[in-house]
C-alpha positions in Angstrom: 158.2 -113.9 133.6 158.9 -111.4 136.4 156.7 -108.2 136.6 157.7 -105.4 138.4 155.0 -102.9 139.9 155.8 -99.5 141.5 152.8 -98.0 143.2 150.5 -100.2 141.4 151.6 -99.5 138.0 153.7 -102.1 135.8 157.0 -100.6 135.2 159.0 -103.7 133.9 158.7 -107.3 132.6 161.6 -109.7 132.4 161.0 -113.1 130.6 163.1 -116.0 131.2 163.6 -118.9 128.8 163.8 -121.6 131.7 161.5 -122.9 134.2 162.2 -121.5 137.6 160.2 -124.4 139.2 163.2 -126.7 138.8 164.9 -128.3 141.8 167.7 -125.6 141.3 168.5 -123.6 144.8 168.2 -119.7 144.2 170.1 -118.2 147.2 170.4 -114.9 146.1 168.2 -112.0 145.0 169.7 -108.6 143.7 167.3 -105.9 143.9 168.4 -102.5 142.4 171.8 -103.7 141.5 173.8 -106.5 139.6 176.0 -109.1 141.3 179.1 -107.0 140.3 177.4 -103.7 142.1 178.4 -101.2 139.8 177.8 -97.9 141.5 176.6 -96.3 138.2 173.8 -99.0 137.7 172.9 -99.5 141.7 169.5 -98.1 143.2 170.3 -95.6 145.8 167.0 -94.9 147.7 164.3 -96.4 150.1 161.9 -99.4 149.7 159.1 -99.0 151.9 157.3 -102.4 151.2 158.7 -105.4 148.9 156.4 -108.3 148.0 157.4 -111.4 146.1 155.0 -114.1 145.0 155.7 -117.5 143.6 152.6 -117.4 141.3 151.2 -115.3 138.6 148.9 -112.4 139.8 146.5 -110.7 137.4 146.8 -107.1 137.0 143.6 -106.6 138.7 144.7 -108.4 141.6 148.0 -106.2 141.8 145.7 -103.2 141.6 143.6 -104.5 144.5 146.5 -105.1 146.7 147.9 -101.6 145.9 144.5 -100.1 146.9 144.5 -101.6 150.2 147.1 -99.4 151.3 150.0 -99.9 153.9 147.8 -101.3 156.8 
């Protein structure tokens, strides 16, 4: 599953029925839009920091990382 936290709060979760740990190459990541780039469904704004982890982080770990602040 993929969990999206914004300002330390869980905002969305997506479950995938397949293993991402396969030997498949993933060379694209769409954040805020889909591959067709529909203007009505595209994020328009600013991201200050974006972290991606390849392992599951417990909610308390995410909260601790958020409380560490930007520096």
